[in-house]
N, C-alpha and C positions, 0 to 999 in steps of 0.2 A: 058920702056913702063911707061906710066904716069896713074895712078889710079885717076878715076873722081868719088868721090858720088855725087850724085846727088839729095842724101839725104836729106831734109832740116835739120839745124841744131839743131830745136827743138826735130822732130825725135830722131834723135842720143842720146839726151840728157834725151829724155824718156824712152828710152833703155835702158841707162844704168841706172837710178833710180830703173826698173821693177828689171833688174838685183840683184841689189843693196838689195832690197827688198826680192827677192827669196833669197838670200846667209842668210839675217838675219832671213828670217823666218826658211832656214832650220837649223840655227844655233839655232834659239829658241826652233825648236822641238828639236832638240839634247837634248840641254840642257833641255830641260822637261822629254827627256826618261831620262836621266840619273839622272835626281830628281827625278824619277817614281821609277826605279831600289832602289834607295839609301831609295825610303820609303817603297818600297816592302821589302827593304833586310832587315831593322830596322825594319820593322813591324814584318818579320819571325824572330826576335831576340827578340821584345818582348815578343809575342806570346811562345818562347821557352822558358823567362823568368819567364812567369808567368807561365805556368805548373809547372818547377822546383819550383815555390815558392810556388803554390799550393801544389806539393808533399811535400815539405819541413813543411809547416804548416800542413798537413796530420800527416805524421813523429811527428811533435811536439806534436799534438795532441794527440795521441800515446801514448806517453811517459810522457805526463802530466796526463794521465788515469793511466798508469803504476805506473807513481812516487805516484798517488793518494793513490792508492792500497797498494804499499810497505809500504807509510809511514803507513797508518791502522795496517799494519802488523807490524811495526815498534813501531806503538804505545801503542797496544796488547801485543807487546811482553814487552814493560815496563810498561804497568799497570800489567803483572803476574809476572815480578820480583817484582817489587814493594809489591805486594800484597802476594810472594813467601818471600821476608824477611822479613813482619809484621807476618807470620805464623811462621817463624821460630824464629823469636822474641818471641812470644806467648809460642812458646814450649818450646824453651829453659829457659824460665823463670816461666813455669807453674810449679808447685810442682805435682813431679810424686809420688801420692799417694801411690799407688801400692807398688812400691819400697821402700817408706819411713815404712808403715807397714811393709811391710815382713822384715826389719831389727828392726825394735823395736819389732816382736814378737819374734825373735833372742836373742836381749839383754834384756827383762825385765824381774826382776826377776816373781818366782813364789808368790810371796809374796804380788806382787804388780797389778795392770790393772788399764788401763788408761780409764778414762770416756768421753774425748772428747779431741780434737787438736783443735787449732785455729791457724790462721795466718795471717800474718801483713806485710804490707813491710819494714814499721821501726818495730814493735815490735818482727819481728820472729816469733817463733812458742814457743806458749805457752801449755802446758801438764797439765790438770787439771787428780786426780786420786786418786786412795784408795788405802792403804796397811792394810790388817787385822795386827793389833794388841796381834798376837796369843801368847800362852803361850810357854815358852822355856821349852828345853827338857833339861834333866841333863845332857848331851854333849854339848847343844849349848852356847855358852858364848853369855850374853846377856848385856843390857846396865844399868842394876841396876837398871831400873826402875820399879814398881810393880803396880797391878791393886786395886784397893777397898779392894778385900780381902786378900793383902799382899803377891801374889801371883807373881815372877817376871815375864816380859813381854818383848817381843823382840823390841818393842820400835819404834825409828826413823832407827835402822839397814836395814832394807829393802828398806826405801826413801834414805840412803846413796850411798846403792849398785844400786838403779836407775839410779842416780847421773853419776855415774862409769861407767856405760854399756853405758849409754847414750851419754860419750863422745866417744865411740867408733867406733859410725856412723862418716864415712870421711867426710860428708856432712855438718856435725854440729859443732860449735862452739859458743863460750862463754856461756856455760850452767851455770845456776844458779836456786840457790832453791830459792822463792818466799813466799812460806809461808808451814807450815807443823805442822798440831798439831794435838791433840787427836778429836775422835767424833765417832759415834755409824753408823753402816750398818749395817741393816736388825737385828736391836737387838745385835749385836755384837761390840765388840770392836774393832774401829779400826782408819786410821789417813788419815786422807782429805790433801793430797800435791796438791800443784804446782808448777810447775818448766819453767821456759824458755830456749831458745834455739837460733842461729843464724843460717841461713843458709850463709854458703861461700861465695855464689854466690846469686844476685839477686834474686827473685821469684815472680811470680804474688800473689796477696794476696788470697787467699781463703779460706776456713773454712771445716772441719772434723770431725764427730764425732763415738768413736767408745767404745762400753761397753762392754769387754768380758766378763764372767763370773766370781766371784770372787774364792776364793779358796774355795771348797767344806766343808762345817759346820764340817762334823764327820772325813774329814781329812786333818787339818791342815800341810800347808806346812812350815818346817822350814827354818829359813833364810840359811842353808846350802844347801840345796837343791836346784834342776833347775839350774844350772849355777851358783854356788857361786863362 
């Protein structure tokens, strides 16, 4: 049986064009849908990435704040360590006068007394003192000197004893007698002397003075007394 198409060719061609347009529209819609899905998916990924980035920024800010606090503590620690080091150096170089004076009181002869003590970084220690040039007893060995009346006197022997005993202090070295001369002290025959010593370690320059009372006039001390 033969099919007879009574439609004009123009109408058939038009229908084919409409079908093609429909297919193209459907394909375009599908492509747009796919693109929309891709866009939405990428938008979600971007949003999630932005959230993670914001969280990382917040963590970074917290870490920076903690770092600043830790740096402040570190700077404070460094400052305290520096101050502690300076304080230790000052204390180490400081002359311990209490210890020195205590040791001096143990070694100084009773015939002598120290009037002043000066300290310098280069000069060391300078001791200025007196020694009573008292009359020697019959049992005391004298230096052979005599006073204006011809009576034998002790002379510089207590000063020599002072130098010997000063060398017993372990922190001192290089002990010298710079001067020793006859003089008067409160109308009594005396010897004015000055001696120097060096510290075995460096010390901060300071000064001190001490003037203990001399031996009593009515009870003169002999050179052999007081740890001679």
